[in-house]
C-alpha positions as CSV (number, residue, x, y, z in Angstrom):
1,M,14.6,77.2,166.6
2,E,16.0,79.0,163.7
3,D,18.8,80.5,165.8
4,I,19.6,77.1,167.3
5,N,19.8,75.5,163.9
6,S,21.9,78.3,162.6
7,T,24.3,78.0,165.5
8,S,24.5,74.2,165.1
9,T,25.2,74.5,161.3
10,S,27.9,77.1,162.0
11,T,29.5,75.0,164.7
12,S,29.5,71.9,162.4
13,T,31.1,73.9,159.6
14,S,33.7,75.3,161.9
15,N,34.6,71.8,163.3
16,K,34.8,70.4,159.8
17,T,37.1,73.3,158.7
18,D,39.3,72.8,161.8
19,E,39.6,69.1,161.2
20,F,40.5,69.6,157.5
21,L,43.1,72.3,158.2
22,K,44.7,70.1,160.8
23,T,45.0,67.3,158.4
24,F,46.1,69.6,155.5
25,N,48.9,71.2,157.6
26,E,50.2,67.7,158.6
27,Q,50.2,66.6,155.0
28,I,52.1,69.8,153.9
29,K,54.7,69.3,156.7
30,N,55.2,65.6,155.6
31,Y,55.5,66.8,152.0
32,Q,58.1,69.4,152.9
33,L,60.1,66.8,154.8
34,K,59.9,64.3,151.9
35,P,58.7,65.9,148.6
36,D,56.6,63.6,146.4
37,P,54.7,64.9,143.4
38,N,52.0,62.2,143.9
39,Q,51.4,63.5,147.4
40,L,50.5,66.9,146.1
41,I,47.9,65.3,143.8
42,I,46.4,63.5,146.8
43,I,46.3,66.7,148.9
44,K,44.7,68.7,146.1
45,S,42.1,66.0,145.6
46,S,41.2,66.2,149.3
47,L,40.8,70.0,149.0
48,N,38.5,69.6,146.0
49,Q,36.2,67.4,147.9
50,I,35.7,69.9,150.8
51,A,36.1,73.2,148.8
52,K,32.4,74.1,149.0
53,E,32.2,73.5,152.7
54,I,35.1,75.6,154.1
55,P,35.3,79.4,154.2
56,S,36.7,81.1,151.1
57,Y,39.6,82.6,153.0
58,H,40.9,79.2,154.1
59,L,40.2,77.8,150.6
60,K,42.3,80.6,148.9
61,N,45.0,80.1,151.5
62,C,45.2,76.3,150.8
63,I,45.3,76.9,147.0
64,K,48.1,79.4,147.4
65,I,50.2,77.0,149.5
66,L,49.7,74.2,147.0
67,T,50.5,76.4,144.0
68,D,53.7,77.7,145.7
69,L,54.8,74.2,146.5
70,S,54.1,73.1,142.9
71,T,56.0,76.1,141.5
72,H,59.1,75.5,143.7
73,Q,59.0,71.8,143.6
74,P,62.5,70.4,143.9
75,T,63.8,68.3,141.0
76,H,66.6,65.7,140.9
77,Q,67.3,66.5,137.2
78,E,69.9,68.9,136.0
79,K,68.5,72.3,135.4
80,K,67.9,73.0,131.7
81,P,65.8,75.5,129.7
82,K,62.2,74.6,129.6
83,F,59.4,75.7,127.4
84,S,56.8,77.1,129.7
85,F,53.5,79.0,129.8
86,K,52.4,81.5,132.4
87,R,50.5,80.0,135.2
88,I,46.7,79.7,135.0
89,Q,45.0,83.0,134.8
90,P,41.2,83.5,134.4
91,Q,41.7,86.6,132.3
92,L,43.2,86.1,128.9
93,I,43.5,88.3,125.8
94,I,40.6,88.5,123.4
95,D,41.1,88.6,119.7
96,A,38.5,91.2,118.5
97,D,38.7,89.9,114.9
98,R,37.7,86.4,115.8
99,E,34.8,85.1,113.7
100,K,31.4,85.3,115.3
101,C,29.6,82.1,116.2
102,K,26.8,81.0,114.0
103,P,24.3,79.5,116.5
104,N,21.6,77.1,115.4
105,E,18.1,78.4,115.1
106,D,17.0,76.1,117.9
107,E,19.1,77.7,120.7
108,P,20.2,75.4,123.5
109,K,18.9,76.1,126.9
110,E,21.0,78.4,129.2
111,S,23.2,76.6,131.6
112,S,22.1,76.9,135.2
113,V,25.7,77.3,136.5
114,E,26.5,80.6,138.1
115,S,29.4,82.3,136.3
116,E,30.8,85.6,135.4
117,P,31.0,86.2,131.7
118,N,32.7,89.4,130.8
119,H,35.2,90.9,128.3
120,N,38.1,89.3,130.1
121,G,36.8,85.8,130.1
122,T,34.5,83.5,132.1
123,Q,35.3,81.7,135.3
124,I,33.3,78.7,136.7
125,V,34.1,77.8,140.3
126,N,33.2,75.1,142.8
127,Q,30.6,73.0,141.0
128,T,29.6,69.4,141.5
129,G,27.2,67.3,139.5
130,I,26.4,69.8,136.7
131,V,26.0,69.8,133.0
132,F,27.6,73.0,131.7
133,K,26.4,73.6,128.1
134,P,26.3,77.3,127.6
135,N,24.3,79.3,125.1
136,P,26.8,80.7,122.5
137,I,25.0,84.1,122.4
138,S,25.4,84.5,126.2
139,Y,29.0,83.4,126.3
140,Q,30.8,85.6,123.7
141,T,34.2,85.0,125.3
142,S,37.6,83.9,124.0
143,S,38.8,82.3,127.3
144,I,37.3,80.3,130.1
145,S,38.6,78.9,133.4
146,F,37.3,76.2,135.6
147,L,38.2,75.7,139.3
148,H,37.2,72.8,141.5
149,I,34.7,70.9,139.2
150,N,33.6,67.4,140.3
151,H,31.4,64.7,138.6
152,S,30.3,67.1,135.9
153,I,30.1,67.5,132.1
154,L,31.6,70.5,130.5
155,D,30.2,70.6,127.0
156,L,31.9,73.5,125.2
157,R,30.9,72.7,121.7
158,N,28.7,75.8,121.4
159,M,31.5,78.1,122.5
160,C,33.1,78.6,119.0
161,K,34.9,81.8,120.0
162,L,37.0,80.1,122.6
163,K,40.7,80.4,122.1
164,S,42.1,79.3,125.5
165,I,40.9,77.1,128.4
166,S,42.4,76.7,131.9
167,I,41.3,74.0,134.4
168,Q,42.4,73.5,138.0
169,G,41.0,70.8,140.2
170,L,38.9,68.7,137.8
171,S,37.8,65.2,139.0
172,N,35.6,62.5,137.5
173,S,34.4,64.8,134.8
174,I,34.1,65.0,131.0
175,V,35.2,68.0,128.9
176,I,34.3,68.3,125.2
177,L,35.3,70.9,122.6
178,D,34.8,70.3,118.9
179,H,36.7,73.2,117.4
180,H,40.5,73.9,117.4
181,L,41.8,76.3,120.1
182,D,44.2,78.8,118.6
183,G,45.6,79.4,122.1
184,S,46.4,77.1,125.0
185,F,44.8,74.3,127.0
186,L,46.2,74.2,130.5
187,I,45.2,71.7,133.2
188,S,46.6,71.0,136.7
189,F,45.8,69.2,139.9
190,S,43.1,67.1,138.2
191,I,42.3,63.4,138.3
192,D,40.2,60.7,136.6
193,S,38.6,62.7,133.8
194,I,38.1,62.6,130.0
195,L,39.1,65.5,127.8
196,I,38.3,65.7,124.1
197,F,39.6,68.7,122.2
198,S,42.4,70.1,120.0
199,S,44.7,73.0,120.7
200,N,48.0,74.6,119.6
201,Q,49.4,74.2,123.1
202,I,48.6,71.5,125.7
203,R,50.2,71.6,129.2
204,V,49.4,69.1,132.0
205,H,50.7,69.6,135.5
206,D,50.3,67.6,138.7
207,S,47.5,65.3,137.4
208,Y,46.6,61.7,137.5
209,G,44.4,59.3,135.5
210,L,43.4,61.7,132.7
211,W,42.3,60.4,129.3
212,F,42.9,62.7,126.4
213,W,41.6,62.6,122.8
214,V,43.5,65.3,120.9
215,E,44.0,66.4,117.3
216,R,46.8,65.1,115.2
217,G,50.0,67.2,115.2
218,T,49.5,68.3,118.8
219,I,52.5,67.6,121.2
220,P,51.2,67.6,124.8
221,I,53.7,68.7,127.5
222,I,53.3,67.0,130.9
223,E,55.0,67.6,134.2
224,R,54.7,65.9,137.6
225,S,51.8,63.7,136.3
226,K,51.1,60.0,136.1
227,S,48.8,57.5,134.4
228,L,47.9,59.8,131.5
229,H,46.5,58.3,128.3
230,F,46.7,60.1,125.0
231,T,44.8,59.1,121.8
232,S,44.4,60.9,118.5
233,K,40.8,61.9,117.6
234,S,41.7,60.5,114.1
235,S,42.7,56.9,114.0
236,T,44.6,57.6,110.8
237,Y,46.9,60.1,112.5
238,P,47.9,58.8,116.0
239,V,49.6,61.0,118.6
240,L,53.3,60.5,117.8
241,Q,55.0,62.4,120.7
242,V,54.5,63.6,124.3
243,L,57.1,65.6,126.1
244,D,57.5,64.7,129.8
245,F,59.5,67.3,131.7
246,S,59.6,65.1,134.8
247,Q,61.5,62.2,133.2
248,P,64.8,62.2,131.3
249,V,64.5,61.5,127.6
250,S,65.0,57.8,126.8
251,H,65.9,56.0,123.6
252,S,62.3,54.8,123.2
253,N,60.9,58.3,123.5
254,Q,58.5,56.9,126.0
255,S,57.7,57.6,129.7
256,L,56.3,55.6,132.5
257,N,54.0,58.5,133.2
258,Y,51.8,58.3,130.1
259,R,50.6,55.9,127.5
260,L,49.7,56.3,123.8
261,D,46.5,54.4,123.1
262,S,45.2,53.5,119.7
263,S,43.3,50.1,119.9
264,N,39.5,50.6,120.1
265,A,40.0,54.3,120.7
266,G,37.5,55.3,118.0
267,N,34.8,53.2,119.6
268,V,35.5,54.6,123.1
269,L,35.3,58.1,121.7
270,Q,31.9,57.5,120.1
271,D,30.7,56.0,123.4
272,V,31.8,59.2,125.2
273,L,30.1,61.5,122.7
274,G,26.9,59.4,122.7
275,F,26.8,59.4,126.5
276,V,27.1,63.2,126.7
277,D,24.5,63.8,123.9
278,R,22.0,61.6,125.8
279,I,22.3,63.7,129.0
280,D,19.4,66.1,129.3
281,G,19.7,67.4,132.8
282,N,21.6,67.5,136.1
283,E,19.5,64.9,137.9
284,G,21.6,61.9,138.9
285,I,24.5,63.1,136.9
286,E,27.1,62.2,139.5
287,D,26.2,58.5,139.6
288,R,25.8,58.3,135.9
289,I,29.2,59.7,135.2
290,Q,30.8,57.4,137.8
291,E,29.1,54.3,136.3
292,F,30.0,55.3,132.7
293,M,33.7,55.9,133.5
294,K,34.0,52.6,135.3
295,R,32.5,50.8,132.2
296,V,34.4,52.6,129.5
297,L,37.8,53.4,130.8
298,V,39.1,50.0,131.3
299,S,42.8,49.8,130.6
């Protein structure tokens, strides 16, 4: 019976992979015939949903194809010098002189998420329905990267040595950081999530429906993204400017791809923080996050 079940499971996985790859290839061909930034976001979202069910070889292949298409995406604007960062890399430079964290005496429980903390940084991959709240003593790292995270909470408030964060493929999730990043915050191919942080550099690529609470003085740079919301963590100092590389500069210094929110922003921020603080385990987290976002993020 075990052999039969094993064969059945293997066949089911193979069939699902074949079906996905067939659809994926058709979507890529359609995109190449008629490039549309929003189509890339849709394709990436589909890949996120099945990432844990297809072989790693095919997953890496699909990610490479999407990354190449994004990098060489045609533009109708005149070419001009752009401020740019290197593409997302899980290994970033560590500043050895960074101040050490001062953990509370009551140490938080270790996160159950499998990861690979090392001197080059930490990478969290392919997780759904998790609460990632690491112990600061176990995660003495200056950089962290997340790949394919769905319906989860990434509570990084204990990681006081962090300098840089990179995220690819985030959906229906909440990210919280309460200290300023000296480095960069890079996010791409992500949808319908809440991000609360402050950083010297913020870059958003190929994303849709993200809500940002950022520190005053930060100027986010966005490209090939839509329906982004930006609010200052301080109501006294609203976000004054966002640079959109996908749209020519207008006299109003505004873009159809993002919105600057201020009304009731403080109350919403407190609701988000309160919700995260009340979570004490992974059980039912997917449904709870979905319900919370539908209630709070009403624009």
